[in-house]
C-alpha positions in Angstrom: -17.5 -12.2 -49.1 -15.8 -11.8 -46.2 -17.5 -9.7 -43.1 -15.8 -6.9 -41.2 -17.3 -6.1 -37.7 -17.6 -3.0 -37.0 -16.4 -1.7 -33.5 -19.0 -1.4 -30.9 -18.9 1.7 -28.4 -19.9 0.5 -24.9 -22.8 2.9 -23.5 -21.9 5.5 -21.6 -24.0 6.0 -18.5 -25.6 8.5 -17.2 -24.1 11.4 -14.7 -26.7 12.5 -12.4 -25.2 15.5 -9.7 -27.2 15.0 -6.3 -28.2 18.1 -3.8 -26.1 15.2 -1.4 -23.0 16.3 -3.0 -22.8 13.6 -4.8 -22.3 12.6 -9.0 -24.0 8.9 -9.5 -24.1 6.9 -12.4 -26.8 5.5 -13.8 -27.2 2.9 -16.9 -30.6 0.8 -17.3 -29.3 -3.3 -18.6 -32.5 -5.2 -19.9 -32.2 -7.9 -17.0 -32.9 -4.3 -14.9 -35.1 -3.6 -17.0 -37.4 -6.8 -16.7 -37.0 -6.2 -13.0 -38.7 -2.7 -13.3 -41.3 -3.9 -15.5 -42.9 -6.2 -12.4 -42.3 -3.3 -9.9 -44.9 -1.2 -11.5 -46.9 -4.1 -13.1 -46.2 -3.1 -17.4 -45.9 -6.4 -19.4 -43.9 -4.2 -22.2 -41.0 -1.8 -22.9 -43.5 0.3 -24.4 -45.5 0.6 -21.5 -42.7 1.5 -19.2 -42.2 4.3 -21.2 -45.8 5.6 -21.0 -45.9 5.8 -17.4 -45.6 9.5 -15.9 -41.9 10.0 -14.8 -43.0 11.0 -11.6 -44.2 6.8 -11.1 -40.9 5.5 -12.6 -38.2 7.7 -11.2 -37.6 6.3 -7.7 -37.8 2.8 -8.7 -36.1 3.5 -12.3 -32.6 5.3 -9.9 -32.4 2.0 -7.5 -32.5 -0.4 -10.6 -30.4 1.5 -12.7 -27.9 2.5 -10.5 -23.6 1.6 -11.0 -21.3 1.4 -8.6 -21.9 2.1 -5.0 -25.4 1.2 -4.8 -26.4 3.2 -2.1 -30.0 4.5 -3.5 -32.4 1.8 -1.7 -37.1 2.5 -2.9 -36.4 4.1 0.9 -34.1 6.8 0.9 -34.3 7.6 -3.2 -36.9 10.3 -2.0 -35.3 11.9 0.0 -32.5 13.2 -3.0 -35.1 14.3 -5.4 -36.5 17.7 -6.0 -40.4 18.0 -6.5 -39.7 19.7 -10.4 -41.4 18.0 -12.7 -38.8 18.3 -15.3 -35.8 17.5 -13.9 -37.9 14.2 -13.4 -38.9 13.9 -16.7 -35.5 14.8 -17.8 -33.3 12.8 -15.8 -35.9 9.1 -16.4 -35.7 10.2 -20.2 -31.9 10.0 -20.2 -31.9 7.0 -18.2 -34.2 5.1 -20.6 -31.8 5.1 -23.0 -33.6 8.7 -25.0 -31.3 10.9 -25.8 -30.7 14.0 -24.1 -29.3 17.4 -26.3 -28.7 19.2 -23.2 -26.8 18.0 -19.7 -28.5 17.0 -16.7 -29.1 19.8 -14.6 -27.0 20.0 -11.9 -29.3 20.4 -8.7 -28.7 23.3 -6.0 -29.4 22.2 -2.5 -32.2 24.2 -2.0 -34.5 22.5 -4.6 -34.2 19.1 -2.4 -37.7 18.6 -0.7 -36.4 18.7 3.2 -34.8 22.8 2.6 -38.8 23.4 1.2 
């Protein structure tokens, strides 16, 4: 009996448009998940996904960014709106939960510094 290797499609990164006009890409790797759990003090993937999105958001964005990697724990908060639903959608999308709708683009007027 022969075994045929089925083709495996690469995981597509999550694209998020930020108020500064940049579209950034995010993909959480196994190594990133391990570092994130350590940083947030949780033991399992299940514990991590049960944390509130607002607690996970900033370290997740820093850890999962690909490309320029210009977000840091010190500056990422300045790029995020106060919208809890937006935060939850981005966290869920990056953590690998499929979302039926694309991540919304934020208008500059929604950023914390403009409120």
